[in-house]
C-alpha positions, 0 to 999 in steps of 0.5 A: 690053894695051898698046893698053888702057893707051894708051887709059886714059892718053888719057882721063886726060889729057881729063879733067884738061883738062876738069876746072876748075882751081879751084887758079888763086888770086890771090896778092895783098897787101892793104894794110890802111893806110898802112904795113902790108901782109899777103899773101892770096889771092883765089879767081878763081872765082865760083860766080855773077855776083851773089857777090863774091869773098872774101879768103882766110884769111877774116877775122871781123868786128869785131863778129861774132855781134851780129847773132843777138841784135839781130835779131828772126828768123833771116829777117831775120838772112838776108835783113840780110846779103843784102840788104846785098850786094845793095844794095852792087852799085848801088855797087860791081861785083862784077867789080872790087871783093872782099868783106870783113867789117866791121873798123872798128865793133868790138862795143863800139861798136856796142853802145854806139852801139845804146844809148839816149842818157842825158839830162844828169840821167841821166848826171850820175846815173850818175856819181855811182853807178857806179865806173865812170862814163860820161863825156860822150864815151861817151854815144853812144847812137843811140836816144832818151832815156827821159826817165822820169817819167810811165807806162812806156807812155807813155815807150815809146810816145813814145820807142821803140828804133828802131835795133836792129842795125848791119852793116858790109861793106868792098869792097876794089879793086885798085890796081896790077898787082902785085896790091895791094888796099886798101879802096875802100869800105864799106856800113853796114846799118841794122836798124829796128824797126817794133815796139818790144818792153819790159817794165814788169818784169824777166823781166816780160810783154812788151809791144808798140808799132807803129811806122809806116813814116813814123816808121821812115824819117825816124828812119832817116834821122836816124841815118843822118847821124849814123853817117856823121858818126862814121865820117869821124871815123875815119882809115881811113874819112875819104875812102873811098865810103859806102852807108848802107841801111835795113832794117825788120825784121818782127816776133818771129812774122813767118815771112818777112823784112823788106826794105830800103826805101831807101839812099844813096851819100855820096862820098869825102871828104864827110859830107854825105847828100843824096838817098835811092834808094827800094827796092822789095824785100818778101817775101810769105808764100803762101797768105796774105792779103797774097798774095791781096789783092796779087798775085792772079795769082801767088796763083792760080798758087800754089794750083793747084800747091798743089791738085795736090800734095794730089791726091797726098796726100790731106788734106794742106795743109802747101805754103808758099812764100816770094816774093821781089817787086822792083819789084812783080814776083816774082823768087823763089820758095821753097816748102817741103813737108813730107811722110810717106814710107815709103820711098825710091821713094815719095820719088822718085815725088812729086820727079818729080812735082813737078818736072812741077809746077813746070814747067806751073804757074809762069811761065818768068820766075820761079826756083822752089825746091822743098824736099821733106822728111820726119821723117828731113830733106831728101828732095829738091830742085828747082831751076827758074832763069828761062828754064830748059828743064831743072830741076835736080833733086837726090834726098838719099841 
């Protein structure tokens, strides 16, 4: 009995020594401005090198929630936020900086910047008609004015809404050995419309105007310069580096997100935007004519995979994929397979079959994720990272 107790106690000690210690958190003092300091915690562990650590307790952004209302689809919302973090890594090292949601652009500020700018005549009319008239200093809309006159189609054609949202992220950096962190830089994402939607009357039909990429880029860069000028007039942001990135969102009916296409870095203390860096990223739907035309090899791999799935379930064609490309090279492929199962054993067997297809059909350098679901919810998840010999498979209970 005594030997059994000693053996069991030894196993407990061994497991305790091997288990990761997630209590090792870094207690820091966050310097909010020249006079104010508050205590916070920064976890020492990260789940991936591509993610930033965040300050605990989490402090919501000053304009939290607006992105949901201002972007066209949930795909755009997700990519706009995560893509901006990816852009930030070009400037702010994930090992050196910690992430915090934007604290300087308030909801009211963001909304006022997203408005159309009023013409002098419209401003004067506003001041005459409203009990709380707009002052000239509040006429700060970054979208072009609608001067009125002429047909509503012509006015919307000539003056579309370009800017749909502004997103701010803050990055803090350690300033001394005592664990003091302060603002080390800011990234600003500008979400721009590729399609302008408008109505001729309230609750009426919605019409649309296509905006060329060249026009989106031109207007986006013009807006970016004005945004930097305004940020520099804020005391807290006078001297920190600022990165501005331009995002072109897709239509309301798109099943893939838009993408960032350019970014610029503005040195601390400067307001001048110099050169822009191109971002060659995009998402492609599989199967689609775009994939067939521009990514033939990848389309062949996907079609072979799809056909093999259909062999398991005849007359089934519900396999859909979303590919992420960087510099015209497929980086990630996320595949969804909704299937009607009649038992858990059937779901497990199908998951094993699909896992084999993932290892056989796709190149080793591509990260592949397959989600298998039914009317009951998520059934299983298969993840194969680049050059991974054995995939990660999870069966949901």
